[in-house]
DRENPAVO-71588 format. One record per residue: x, y, z of N, C-alpha, C in turn; residue number from 1; residue in three letters. Coordinates in steps of 0.02 Angstrom, whole numbers, plus 50000, padded with zeros to 5 digits. Example, Ala and Ser with C-alpha at 12.3 -4.5 7.8 and 13.67 -1.06 7.14 Angstrom:
2
{atom {50660; 49716; 50390}; {50615; 49775; 50390}; {50660; 49835; 50390}; 1; "ALA"}
{atom {50642; 49888; 50354}; {50684; 49947; 50357}; {50645; 50002; 50394}; 2; "SER"}
// end
This chain:
253
{atom {49192; 50936; 49731}; {49177; 50865; 49722}; {49167; 50830; 49789}; 1; "MET"}
{atom {49214; 50845; 49836}; {49208; 50815; 49903}; {49145; 50840; 49938}; 2; "ALA"}
{atom {49130; 50904; 49928}; {49070; 50933; 49960}; {49006; 50901; 49932}; 3; "ASN"}
{atom {49006; 50888; 49866}; {48948; 50856; 49835}; {48937; 50786; 49864}; 4; "ASP"}
{atom {48992; 50749; 49871}; {48987; 50681; 49899}; {48964; 50684; 49971}; 5; "LEU"}
{atom {48989; 50731; 50009}; {48969; 50738; 50079}; {48894; 50753; 50084}; 6; "GLN"}
{atom {48870; 50798; 50042}; {48799; 50818; 50047}; {48752; 50761; 50029}; 7; "SER"}
{atom {48769; 50722; 49977}; {48724; 50666; 49958}; {48728; 50610; 50009}; 8; "VAL"}
{atom {48787; 50601; 50040}; {48793; 50550; 50091}; {48750; 50567; 50152}; 9; "ALA"}
{atom {48752; 50631; 50171}; {48710; 50654; 50228}; {48636; 50646; 50211}; 10; "VAL"}
{atom {48617; 50662; 50150}; {48547; 50653; 50129}; {48526; 50581; 50136}; 11; "LYS"}
{atom {48571; 50535; 50117}; {48553; 50464; 50122}; {48542; 50444; 50194}; 12; "PHE"}
{atom {48585; 50468; 50239}; {48578; 50451; 50310}; {48511; 50478; 50336}; 13; "VAL"}
{atom {48493; 50538; 50315}; {48431; 50568; 50338}; {48370; 50534; 50307}; 14; "GLN"}
{atom {48378; 50512; 50245}; {48322; 50480; 50209}; {48351; 50424; 50166}; 15; "GLU"}
{atom {48360; 50364; 50194}; {48394; 50310; 50159}; {48353; 50276; 50104}; 16; "PRO"}
{atom {48341; 50313; 50051}; {48304; 50286; 49995}; {48352; 50259; 49942}; 17; "THR"}
{atom {48327; 50219; 49897}; {48368; 50191; 49843}; {48394; 50247; 49798}; 18; "GLU"}
{atom {48354; 50298; 49788}; {48375; 50354; 49746}; {48435; 50390; 49776}; 19; "ARG"}
{atom {48433; 50402; 49841}; {48488; 50436; 49874}; {48551; 50393; 49875}; 20; "HIS"}
{atom {48540; 50327; 49881}; {48598; 50281; 49878}; {48631; 50285; 49810}; 21; "ARG"}
{atom {48590; 50286; 49758}; {48616; 50291; 49690}; {48653; 50357; 49680}; 22; "THR"}
{atom {48627; 50410; 49709}; {48661; 50475; 49704}; {48731; 50473; 49735}; 23; "ASP"}
{atom {48737; 50438; 49791}; {48802; 50432; 49823}; {48850; 50392; 49779}; 24; "VAL"}
{atom {48826; 50337; 49751}; {48868; 50295; 49708}; {48893; 50335; 49648}; 25; "VAL"}
{atom {48850; 50373; 49617}; {48869; 50413; 49559}; {48919; 50468; 49578}; 26; "LEU"}
{atom {48906; 50500; 49635}; {48951; 50554; 49657}; {49020; 50527; 49676}; 27; "ALA"}
{atom {49022; 50464; 49696}; {49085; 50435; 49719}; {49125; 50401; 49664}; 28; "ALA"}
{atom {49100; 50401; 49603}; {49136; 50369; 49548}; {49207; 50396; 49541}; 29; "VAL"}
{atom {49218; 50462; 49541}; {49287; 50488; 49536}; {49331; 50464; 49593}; 30; "PRO"}
{atom {49303; 50460; 49654}; {49342; 50437; 49711}; {49365; 50365; 49701}; 31; "LEU"}
{atom {49318; 50321; 49682}; {49335; 50250; 49672}; {49386; 50242; 49616}; 32; "VAL"}
{atom {49375; 50277; 49562}; {49422; 50272; 49505}; {49491; 50298; 49523}; 33; "ARG"}
{atom {49493; 50350; 49564}; {49557; 50377; 49585}; {49596; 50326; 49626}; 34; "SER"}
{atom {49561; 50293; 49672}; {49595; 50243; 49715}; {49618; 50184; 49673}; 35; "ILE"}
{atom {49576; 50161; 49628}; {49595; 50106; 49583}; {49655; 50126; 49541}; 36; "VAL"}
{atom {49654; 50188; 49517}; {49708; 50212; 49474}; {49775; 50216; 49509}; 37; "GLY"}
{atom {49776; 50217; 49575}; {49838; 50221; 49613}; {49865; 50153; 49632}; 38; "ARG"}
{atom {49828; 50100; 49614}; {49851; 50033; 49629}; {49896; 50007; 49573}; 39; "LEU"}
{atom {49944; 49967; 49590}; {49982; 49930; 49540}; {49943; 49866; 49526}; 40; "SER"}
{atom {49909; 49865; 49471}; {49863; 49809; 49456}; {49902; 49750; 49429}; 41; "ILE"}
{atom {49898; 49692; 49461}; {49935; 49633; 49437}; {49905; 49606; 49372}; 42; "PRO"}
{atom {49945; 49569; 49336}; {49922; 49537; 49274}; {49883; 49475; 49293}; 43; "ASP"}
{atom {49819; 49485; 49306}; {49777; 49430; 49331}; {49708; 49438; 49299}; 44; "HIS"}
{atom {49678; 49383; 49275}; {49612; 49387; 49242}; {49556; 49414; 49286}; 45; "PRO"}
{atom {49566; 49412; 49352}; {49515; 49438; 49398}; {49532; 49507; 49424}; 46; "LEU"}
{atom {49581; 49539; 49393}; {49602; 49605; 49417}; {49599; 49657; 49362}; 47; "ALA"}
{atom {49546; 49654; 49321}; {49536; 49706; 49272}; {49513; 49769; 49307}; 48; "THR"}
{atom {49519; 49825; 49273}; {49498; 49889; 49303}; {49423; 49886; 49320}; 49; "ARG"}
{atom {49383; 49854; 49278}; {49312; 49848; 49292}; {49299; 49807; 49355}; 50; "GLU"}
{atom {49337; 49752; 49362}; {49330; 49711; 49422}; {49346; 49751; 49485}; 51; "ASP"}
{atom {49400; 49789; 49482}; {49422; 49827; 49540}; {49374; 49883; 49557}; 52; "LEU"}
{atom {49346; 49915; 49506}; {49298; 49968; 49519}; {49235; 49939; 49551}; 53; "GLU"}
{atom {49215; 49879; 49531}; {49157; 49846; 49562}; {49171; 49831; 49635}; 54; "SER"}
{atom {49231; 49806; 49649}; {49251; 49793; 49719}; {49251; 49858; 49759}; 55; "VAL"}
{atom {49277; 49911; 49728}; {49278; 49975; 49762}; {49209; 50001; 49777}; 56; "GLY"}
{atom {49162; 49991; 49731}; {49093; 50013; 49743}; {49062; 49975; 49801}; 57; "GLN"}
{atom {49078; 49911; 49808}; {49052; 49873; 49865}; {49080; 49901; 49930}; 58; "LEU"}
{atom {49144; 49918; 49930}; {49173; 49949; 49989}; {49141; 50016; 50005}; 59; "GLY"}
{atom {49123; 50053; 49952}; {49090; 50118; 49961}; {49021; 50108; 49994}; 60; "LEU"}
{atom {48984; 50059; 49971}; {48917; 50046; 49999}; {48922; 50024; 50072}; 61; "LEU"}
{atom {48974; 49986; 50088}; {48984; 49967; 50158}; {48998; 50029; 50201}; 62; "GLN"}
{atom {49038; 50074; 50173}; {49053; 50136; 50208}; {48989; 50178; 50218}; 63; "ALA"}
{atom {48948; 50180; 50167}; {48886; 50219; 50170}; {48840; 50192; 50224}; 64; "LEU"}
{atom {48835; 50126; 50229}; {48791; 50095; 50278}; {48816; 50108; 50350}; 65; "ASP"}
{atom {48881; 50119; 50358}; {48908; 50130; 50425}; {48923; 50203; 50440}; 66; "GLY"}
{atom {48905; 50248; 50394}; {48922; 50319; 50403}; {48875; 50354; 50452}; 67; "PHE"}
{atom {48906; 50392; 50497}; {48868; 50431; 50546}; {48894; 50502; 50546}; 68; "ASP"}
{atom {48858; 50550; 50516}; {48882; 50619; 50512}; {48894; 50650; 50581}; 69; "PRO"}
{atom {48860; 50625; 50632}; {48867; 50654; 50699}; {48937; 50644; 50728}; 70; "GLU"}
{atom {48974; 50597; 50701}; {49041; 50585; 50727}; {49092; 50636; 50702}; 71; "ARG"}
{atom {49073; 50675; 50653}; {49116; 50728; 50629}; {49167; 50709; 50576}; 72; "GLY"}
{atom {49172; 50646; 50559}; {49219; 50625; 50507}; {49188; 50635; 50438}; 73; "THR"}
{atom {49221; 50672; 50393}; {49194; 50682; 50326}; {49184; 50614; 50291}; 74; "PRO"}
{atom {49131; 50609; 50252}; {49117; 50545; 50219}; {49174; 50525; 50172}; 75; "PHE"}
{atom {49205; 50575; 50140}; {49260; 50560; 50094}; {49317; 50523; 50130}; 76; "VAL"}
{atom {49335; 50548; 50189}; {49389; 50516; 50227}; {49369; 50446; 50249}; 77; "SER"}
{atom {49307; 50440; 50273}; {49282; 50375; 50297}; {49278; 50325; 50240}; 78; "TYR"}
{atom {49250; 50347; 50183}; {49242; 50302; 50126}; {49309; 50284; 50095}; 79; "ALA"}
{atom {49356; 50330; 50094}; {49421; 50318; 50064}; {49454; 50256; 50096}; 80; "TYR"}
{atom {49454; 50254; 50162}; {49484; 50197; 50196}; {49449; 50132; 50182}; 81; "GLY"}
{atom {49382; 50134; 50181}; {49344; 50073; 50169}; {49353; 50048; 50097}; 82; "ARG"}
{atom {49353; 50093; 50049}; {49361; 50073; 49979}; {49431; 50045; 49968}; 83; "VAL"}
{atom {49481; 50080; 49993}; {49550; 50056; 49986}; {49559; 49989; 50020}; 84; "ARG"}
{atom {49530; 49981; 50080}; {49535; 49918; 50115}; {49503; 49860; 50077}; 85; "GLY"}
{atom {49445; 49873; 50047}; {49412; 49821; 50008}; {49454; 49800; 49948}; 86; "ALA"}
{atom {49485; 49848; 49916}; {49527; 49833; 49858}; {49589; 49794; 49877}; 87; "LEU"}
{atom {49622; 49815; 49931}; {49682; 49780; 49953}; {49666; 49709; 49974}; 88; "VAL"}
{atom {49611; 49700; 50010}; {49590; 49632; 50030}; {49576; 49589; 49970}; 89; "ASP"}
{atom {49545; 49618; 49919}; {49529; 49579; 49859}; {49593; 49559; 49823}; 90; "TYR"}
{atom {49640; 49606; 49815}; {49702; 49590; 49781}; {49742; 49537; 49819}; 91; "LEU"}
{atom {49739; 49540; 49885}; {49773; 49489; 49924}; {49740; 49421; 49914}; 92; "ARG"}
{atom {49674; 49421; 49905}; {49638; 49358; 49897}; {49656; 49323; 49832}; 93; "SER"}
{atom {49680; 49360; 49783}; {49700; 49330; 49719}; {49776; 49329; 49712}; 94; "ILE"}
{atom {49810; 49332; 49770}; {49883; 49329; 49771}; {49907; 49270; 49730}; 95; "ASP"}
{atom {49953; 49281; 49683}; {49976; 49226; 49641}; {50019; 49175; 49678}; 96; "PRO"}
{atom {50045; 49193; 49736}; {50086; 49145; 49773}; {50042; 49095; 49810}; 97; "LEU"}
{atom {50057; 49030; 49804}; {50020; 48980; 49843}; {50034; 48989; 49918}; 98; "PRO"}
{atom {49989; 48960; 49958}; {49994; 48970; 50031}; {50061; 48947; 50058}; 99; "ARG"}
{atom {50086; 48890; 50036}; {50150; 48865; 50062}; {50207; 48912; 50045}; 100; "GLU"}
{atom {50204; 48942; 49984}; {50256; 48989; 49963}; {50253; 49052; 50006}; 101; "ARG"}
{atom {50193; 49074; 50022}; {50186; 49133; 50065}; {50214; 49118; 50135}; 102; "ARG"}
{atom {50205; 49056; 50159}; {50231; 49038; 50224}; {50308; 49041; 50224}; 103; "ARG"}
{atom {50338; 49013; 50171}; {50411; 49014; 50167}; {50437; 49085; 50162}; 104; "VAL"}
{atom {50401; 49127; 50125}; {50421; 49197; 50118}; {50419; 49232; 50185}; 105; "LEU"}
{atom {50367; 49218; 50225}; {50362; 49247; 50292}; {50420; 49224; 50336}; 106; "ALA"}
{atom {50440; 49161; 50330}; {50497; 49136; 50368}; {50561; 49172; 50347}; 107; "GLU"}
{atom {50567; 49186; 50282}; {50627; 49222; 50257}; {50631; 49292; 50287}; 108; "ALA"}
{atom {50573; 49326; 50290}; {50572; 49393; 50319}; {50591; 49391; 50394}; 109; "HIS"}
{atom {50565; 49341; 50429}; {50581; 49334; 50500}; {50656; 49319; 50509}; 110; "ASN"}
{atom {50683; 49278; 50463}; {50754; 49262; 50466}; {50797; 49324; 50457}; 111; "ALA"}
{atom {50778; 49366; 50409}; {50816; 49428; 50397}; {50814; 49473; 50458}; 112; "MET"}
{atom {50755; 49477; 50490}; {50749; 49519; 50550}; {50794; 49494; 50606}; 113; "ASP"}
{atom {50794; 49428; 50618}; {50834; 49399; 50671}; {50909; 49408; 50658}; 114; "LYS"}
{atom {50928; 49398; 50594}; {50999; 49405; 50577}; {51022; 49477; 50582}; 115; "LEU"}
{atom {50977; 49525; 50565}; {50995; 49596; 50573}; {51011; 49612; 50646}; 116; "ARG"}
{atom {50968; 49586; 50691}; {50978; 49598; 50762}; {51042; 49565; 50787}; 117; "GLN"}
{atom {51055; 49506; 50762}; {51114; 49468; 50785}; {51179; 49498; 50758}; 118; "LYS"}
{atom {51178; 49518; 50694}; {51239; 49542; 50661}; {51249; 49617; 50668}; 119; "LEU"}
{atom {51193; 49653; 50681}; {51197; 49725; 50684}; {51206; 49757; 50616}; 120; "GLY"}
{atom {51191; 49719; 50564}; {51199; 49743; 50495}; {51153; 49702; 50450}; 121; "ASP"}
{atom {51148; 49723; 50387}; {51107; 49687; 50339}; {51140; 49620; 50323}; 122; "GLU"}
{atom {51104; 49564; 50332}; {51134; 49499; 50318}; {51143; 49488; 50243}; 123; "PRO"}
{atom {51191; 49448; 50225}; {51202; 49432; 50154}; {51152; 49379; 50133}; 124; "SER"}
{atom {51145; 49371; 50067}; {51099; 49319; 50042}; {51121; 49250; 50066}; 125; "ASP"}
{atom {51186; 49238; 50066}; {51212; 49173; 50088}; {51194; 49160; 50161}; 126; "HIS"}
{atom {51199; 49210; 50204}; {51184; 49202; 50275}; {51110; 49186; 50285}; 127; "GLN"}
{atom {51067; 49221; 50248}; {50995; 49208; 50255}; {50977; 49138; 50230}; 128; "VAL"}
{atom {51006; 49120; 50172}; {50992; 49054; 50144}; {51016; 48999; 50192}; 129; "ALA"}
{atom {51074; 49008; 50221}; {51101; 48959; 50268}; {51056; 48954; 50330}; 130; "GLU"}
{atom {51032; 49011; 50355}; {50987; 49012; 50413}; {50923; 48974; 50398}; 131; "TYR"}
{atom {50899; 48980; 50336}; {50837; 48946; 50316}; {50848; 48874; 50294}; 132; "LEU"}
{atom {50912; 48854; 50293}; {50930; 48786; 50272}; {50907; 48773; 50199}; 133; "ASN"}
{atom {50920; 48822; 50156}; {50905; 48813; 50085}; {50964; 48836; 50044}; 134; "MET"}
{atom {50967; 48814; 49982}; {51022; 48834; 49939}; {51015; 48907; 49919}; 135; "THR"}
{atom {51070; 48937; 49898}; {51069; 49007; 49877}; {51024; 49015; 49816}; 136; "LEU"}
{atom {51024; 48966; 49772}; {50982; 48969; 49712}; {50908; 48969; 49731}; 137; "ILE"}
{atom {50890; 48926; 49778}; {50820; 48923; 49800}; {50799; 48988; 49834}; 138; "ASP"}
{atom {50846; 49017; 49872}; {50830; 49081; 49906}; {50819; 49136; 49855}; 139; "TYR"}
{atom {50861; 49139; 49804}; {50852; 49190; 49752}; {50787; 49180; 49714}; 140; "HIS"}
{atom {50768; 49117; 49705}; {50704; 49103; 49672}; {50646; 49127; 49714}; 141; "THR"}
{atom {50652; 49118; 49780}; {50600; 49142; 49826}; {50594; 49218; 49821}; 142; "LEU"}
{atom {50649; 49254; 49818}; {50647; 49327; 49813}; {50615; 49349; 49748}; 143; "LEU"}
{atom {50628; 49313; 49694}; {50597; 49331; 49630}; {50521; 49319; 49633}; 144; "ARG"}
{atom {50501; 49264; 49666}; {50430; 49251; 49674}; {50396; 49307; 49714}; 145; "ASP"}
{atom {50434; 49335; 49762}; {50406; 49387; 49805}; {50400; 49453; 49769}; 146; "ALA"}
{atom {50435; 49463; 49714}; {50435; 49528; 49681}; {50365; 49551; 49662}; 147; "GLN"}
{atom {50323; 49503; 49639}; {50256; 49521; 49617}; {50213; 49547; 49674}; 148; "CYS"}
{atom {50236; 49536; 49737}; {50195; 49558; 49794}; {50214; 49627; 49818}; 149; "ARG"}
{atom {50269; 49655; 49793}; {50290; 49721; 49816}; {50241; 49774; 49796}; 150; "PHE"}
{atom {50200; 49762; 49744}; {50151; 49811; 49723}; {50103; 49829; 49780}; 151; "ALA"}
{atom {50093; 49781; 49826}; {50048; 49793; 49882}; {50082; 49819; 49944}; 152; "LEU"}
{atom {50149; 49818; 49944}; {50184; 49836; 50005}; {50167; 49906; 50030}; 153; "SER"}
{atom {50162; 49952; 49984}; {50147; 50021; 50005}; {50073; 50032; 50016}; 154; "LEU"}
{atom {50032; 49982; 50003}; {49961; 49989; 50014}; {49939; 49959; 50080}; 155; "HIS"}
{atom {49986; 49929; 50115}; {49970; 49902; 50181}; {49963; 49959; 50230}; 156; "ALA"}
{atom {49921; 49952; 50281}; {49912; 50005; 50331}; {49977; 50023; 50365}; 157; "PRO"}
{atom {49984; 50086; 50387}; {50044; 50108; 50422}; {50053; 50067; 50486}; 158; "ILE"}
{atom {49997; 50054; 50521}; {50000; 50011; 50579}; {49933; 49976; 50586}; 159; "ASP"}
{atom {49923; 49939; 50640}; {49863; 49899; 50647}; {49799; 49939; 50654}; 160; "GLY"}
{atom {49804; 50004; 50673}; {49744; 50043; 50685}; {49732; 50096; 50632}; 161; "GLU"}
{atom {49784; 50116; 50596}; {49777; 50170; 50547}; {49745; 50143; 50483}; 162; "SER"}
{atom {49708; 50187; 50449}; {49679; 50169; 50385}; {49719; 50201; 50328}; 163; "GLU"}
{atom {49774; 50236; 50344}; {49816; 50266; 50294}; {49874; 50220; 50277}; 164; "GLN"}
{atom {49898; 50224; 50215}; {49954; 50185; 50193}; {50010; 50231; 50173}; 165; "THR"}
{atom {50070; 50202; 50166}; {50128; 50242; 50145}; {50116; 50274; 50078}; 166; "VAL"}
{atom {50090; 50236; 50029}; {50082; 50263; 49962}; {50033; 50321; 49960}; 167; "LEU"}
{atom {49982; 50319; 50003}; {49932; 50372; 50003}; {49961; 50440; 50022}; 168; "GLU"}
{atom {50016; 50439; 50060}; {50042; 50503; 50084}; {50110; 50521; 50053}; 169; "ILE"}
{atom {50134; 50480; 50006}; {50192; 50501; 49967}; {50168; 50548; 49913}; 170; "ILE"}
{atom {50197; 50609; 49908}; {50173; 50658; 49860}; {50175; 50631; 49788}; 171; "PRO"}
{atom {50122; 50640; 49751}; {50119; 50622; 49680}; {50074; 50673; 49647}; 172; "ASN"}
{atom {50103; 50723; 49616}; {50064; 50780; 49591}; {50018; 50761; 49533}; 173; "THR"}
{atom {50032; 50704; 49501}; {49990; 50684; 49445}; {49924; 50654; 49467}; 174; "ASP"}
{atom {49920; 50629; 49528}; {49860; 50593; 49549}; {49825; 50623; 49609}; 175; "THR"}
{atom {49857; 50671; 49642}; {49824; 50700; 49701}; {49760; 50736; 49681}; 176; "LEU"}
{atom {49708; 50721; 49715}; {49643; 50754; 49705}; {49626; 50793; 49769}; 177; "LYS"}
{atom {49580; 50839; 49761}; {49564; 50881; 49818}; {49541; 50840; 49878}; 178; "ALA"}
{atom {49499; 50789; 49866}; {49473; 50752; 49922}; {49524; 50705; 49953}; 179; "PHE"}
{atom {49581; 50694; 49920}; {49633; 50650; 49947}; {49681; 50689; 49993}; 180; "GLU"}
{atom {49674; 50754; 49995}; {49718; 50794; 50035}; {49690; 50808; 50105}; 181; "GLN"}
{atom {49629; 50784; 50118}; {49596; 50798; 50181}; {49635; 50766; 50239}; 182; "ILE"}
{atom {49650; 50807; 50289}; {49680; 50785; 50352}; {49747; 50749; 50345}; 183; "ASP"}
{atom {49784; 50759; 50291}; {49848; 50724; 50286}; {49905; 50766; 50258}; 184; "ARG"}
{atom {49896; 50832; 50256}; {49949; 50874; 50229}; {50012; 50871; 50273}; 185; "GLU"}
{atom {50004; 50874; 50338}; {50062; 50873; 50382}; {50098; 50805; 50379}; 186; "SER"}
{atom {50058; 50751; 50375}; {50089; 50685; 50371}; {50124; 50675; 50304}; 187; "LEU"}
{atom {50096; 50705; 50252}; {50127; 50702; 50186}; {50195; 50735; 50187}; 188; "LYS"}
{atom {50199; 50792; 50220}; {50263; 50827; 50225}; {50313; 50786; 50265}; 189; "ASP"}
{atom {50288; 50750; 50315}; {50332; 50710; 50357}; {50362; 50652; 50317}; 190; "TYR"}
{atom {50321; 50616; 50278}; {50347; 50560; 50239}; {50395; 50584; 50186}; 191; "ILE"}
{atom {50382; 50645; 50159}; {50429; 50674; 50110}; {50496; 50687; 50143}; 192; "LYS"}
{atom {50494; 50712; 50205}; {50555; 50724; 50242}; {50593; 50659; 50256}; 193; "THR"}
{atom {50556; 50607; 50275}; {50587; 50542; 50289}; {50623; 50515; 50227}; 194; "LEU"}
{atom {50590; 50521; 50169}; {50620; 50496; 50107}; {50682; 50536; 50090}; 195; "ILE"}
{atom {50678; 50602; 50098}; {50735; 50645; 50082}; {50794; 50632; 50128}; 196; "ASN"}
{atom {50781; 50605; 50188}; {50835; 50591; 50235}; {50867; 50523; 50224}; 197; "GLU"}
{atom {50837; 50482; 50181}; {50866; 50417; 50165}; {50932; 50427; 50127}; 198; "LEU"}
{atom {50978; 50378; 50132}; {51038; 50381; 50090}; {51019; 50385; 50017}; 199; "PRO"}
{atom {51063; 50414; 49977}; {51049; 50424; 49906}; {51031; 50359; 49870}; 200; "GLU"}
{atom {51064; 50305; 49890}; {51051; 50240; 49858}; {50978; 50219; 49869}; 201; "ARG"}
{atom {50954; 50225; 49931}; {50885; 50205; 49946}; {50835; 50250; 49911}; 202; "GLU"}
{atom {50849; 50315; 49909}; {50804; 50361; 49874}; {50800; 50343; 49800}; 203; "GLN"}
{atom {50856; 50324; 49771}; {50857; 50306; 49700}; {50816; 50244; 49687}; 204; "THR"}
{atom {50823; 50194; 49731}; {50785; 50131; 49722}; {50710; 50144; 49728}; 205; "ILE"}
{atom {50690; 50183; 49778}; {50619; 50200; 49786}; {50593; 50234; 49723}; 206; "ILE"}
{atom {50630; 50283; 49697}; {50608; 50320; 49638}; {50604; 50276; 49577}; 207; "ALA"}
{atom {50654; 50233; 49567}; {50656; 50190; 49507}; {50600; 50137; 49510}; 208; "LEU"}
{atom {50588; 50110; 49570}; {50540; 50055; 49574}; {50468; 50079; 49574}; 209; "TYR"}
{atom {50453; 50130; 49615}; {50383; 50150; 49623}; {50360; 50205; 49576}; 210; "TYR"}
{atom {50407; 50245; 49551}; {50386; 50301; 49509}; {50409; 50295; 49436}; 211; "PHE"}
{atom {50464; 50258; 49425}; {50487; 50246; 49357}; {50465; 50176; 49333}; 212; "GLU"}
{atom {50438; 50135; 49379}; {50411; 50069; 49362}; {50463; 50021; 49333}; 213; "ASN"}
{atom {50525; 50027; 49356}; {50576; 49980; 49335}; {50570; 49916; 49378}; 214; "LEU"}
{atom {50590; 49860; 49350}; {50589; 49797; 49387}; {50651; 49793; 49431}; 215; "THR"}
{atom {50651; 49747; 49479}; {50709; 49739; 49522}; {50770; 49720; 49481}; 216; "LEU"}
{atom {50761; 49680; 49430}; {50817; 49660; 49387}; {50846; 49720; 49350}; 217; "ARG"}
{atom {50803; 49763; 49325}; {50827; 49822; 49290}; {50865; 49869; 49337}; 218; "GLU"}
{atom {50838; 49877; 49398}; {50872; 49920; 49447}; {50939; 49890; 49466}; 219; "ILE"}
{atom {50941; 49824; 49474}; {51004; 49791; 49491}; {51057; 49803; 49438}; 220; "ALA"}
{atom {51036; 49801; 49374}; {51083; 49814; 49320}; {51109; 49885; 49321}; 221; "GLY"}
{atom {51065; 49932; 49335}; {51085; 50002; 49336}; {51132; 50018; 49394}; 222; "LEU"}
{atom {51121; 49984; 49451}; {51158; 50000; 49511}; {51214; 49950; 49525}; 223; "MET"}
{atom {51226; 49904; 49478}; {51279; 49855; 49485}; {51273; 49815; 49549}; 224; "ASP"}
{atom {51213; 49792; 49563}; {51200; 49750; 49621}; {51160; 49689; 49598}; 225; "ARG"}
{atom {51156; 49638; 49641}; {51115; 49581; 49623}; {51041; 49598; 49633}; 226; "THR"}
{atom {50998; 49563; 49598}; {50926; 49573; 49605}; {50904; 49559; 49677}; 227; "GLU"}
{atom {50933; 49508; 49707}; {50915; 49490; 49775}; {50935; 49546; 49824}; 228; "ALA"}
{atom {50992; 49577; 49811}; {51015; 49631; 49855}; {50968; 49691; 49851}; 229; "ARG"}
{atom {50947; 49709; 49790}; {50900; 49764; 49781}; {50835; 49749; 49817}; 230; "ILE"}
{atom {50813; 49686; 49813}; {50752; 49665; 49847}; {50759; 49674; 49922}; 231; "SER"}
{atom {50816; 49656; 49950}; {50827; 49663; 50022}; {50827; 49737; 50042}; 232; "GLN"}
{atom {50861; 49778; 50003}; {50864; 49850; 50020}; {50795; 49881; 50019}; 233; "ILE"}
{atom {50755; 49864; 49968}; {50688; 49891; 49962}; {50645; 49871; 50021}; 234; "LEU"}
{atom {50650; 49807; 50040}; {50610; 49783; 50096}; {50630; 49819; 50161}; 235; "ALA"}
{atom {50695; 49830; 50169}; {50719; 49865; 50230}; {50694; 49937; 50232}; 236; "LYS"}
{atom {50695; 49972; 50175}; {50673; 50041; 50172}; {50599; 50046; 50189}; 237; "VAL"}
{atom {50558; 50001; 50161}; {50486; 50002; 50174}; {50472; 49990; 50247}; 238; "LEU"}
{atom {50509; 49943; 50276}; {50498; 49928; 50347}; {50516; 49988; 50390}; 239; "LYS"}
{atom {50570; 50023; 50372}; {50591; 50082; 50410}; {50539; 50138; 50406}; 240; "THR"}
{atom {50514; 50150; 50345}; {50464; 50203; 50335}; {50401; 50188; 50375}; 241; "LEU"}
{atom {50378; 50126; 50371}; {50317; 50108; 50406}; {50326; 50112; 50482}; 242; "ARG"}
{atom {50385; 50094; 50506}; {50398; 50099; 50578}; {50396; 50172; 50601}; 243; "ALA"}
{atom {50427; 50216; 50562}; {50426; 50287; 50579}; {50356; 50316; 50578}; 244; "GLN"}
{atom {50317; 50296; 50529}; {50248; 50322; 50524}; {50204; 50294; 50579}; 245; "LEU"}
{atom {50217; 50232; 50600}; {50179; 50203; 50655}; {50191; 50242; 50720}; 246; "ALA"}
{atom {50253; 50264; 50730}; {50269; 50303; 50789}; {50230; 50368; 50790}; 247; "ILE"}
{atom {50229; 50402; 50732}; {50192; 50465; 50726}; {50117; 50454; 50737}; 248; "VAL"}
{atom {50091; 50399; 50708}; {50020; 50384; 50714}; {50001; 50372; 50786}; 249; "SER"}
{atom {50044; 50336; 50824}; {50029; 50320; 50893}; {50032; 50383; 50937}; 250; "SER"}
{atom {50076; 50429; 50920}; {50081; 50491; 50959}; {50020; 50536; 50947}; 251; "ARG"}
{atom {49992; 50531; 50887}; {49935; 50574; 50870}; {49870; 50546; 50896}; 252; "ALA"}
{atom {49870; 50483; 50916}; {49808; 50450; 50938}; {49785; 50478; 51004}; 253; "ALA"}
// end
């Protein structure tokens, strides 16, 4: 499948006709659908599977117009990043949180980071709320508002230069396709090792949230913790994983 897509993409570059462009689009349908299928699609009227596949096709065409076989990068790898990026940008554009709410959420994340450095440990909900000069109830409401955005957390780039995301390299035997394994087997093994080295509690939360599709409230009930605490732990784990992957990415550059 990847070879077929590569060959039609090269043909288009050599002879950029509408027919060859159509051949690329048709050959790339499984790729686009695979990427869409790996997204956590929000309950939004503009985020139907058909909408997302259309956005993905636009990203594919942008990749095709910028593809240069002489650079040695397989078209599948090049297109994968562009399609995924177009989809993530689109989902962010229909973010259900209003701009002011996103600003407050960003301040809360900054507050948690500063308090971690100051305290040398994970701050309590009360400490963060006090730092933000808001009530504990308002802070918990903010965390619940943020829950709908976690679906995109693992789709964000590992760092500012990489086109790979954490979710793309976490092993998932049900969705891995041949063309998705290109140039990332070693990194996949590394992220698996990082997850396995996490404390059992963090491993359980990752598994329940991203692979069992439980809500933060359901996980909190199972683990006898508050929903806000589970949210904090999950955010901390994601930040740690992305930081470790960024280090590896910079060393490989």
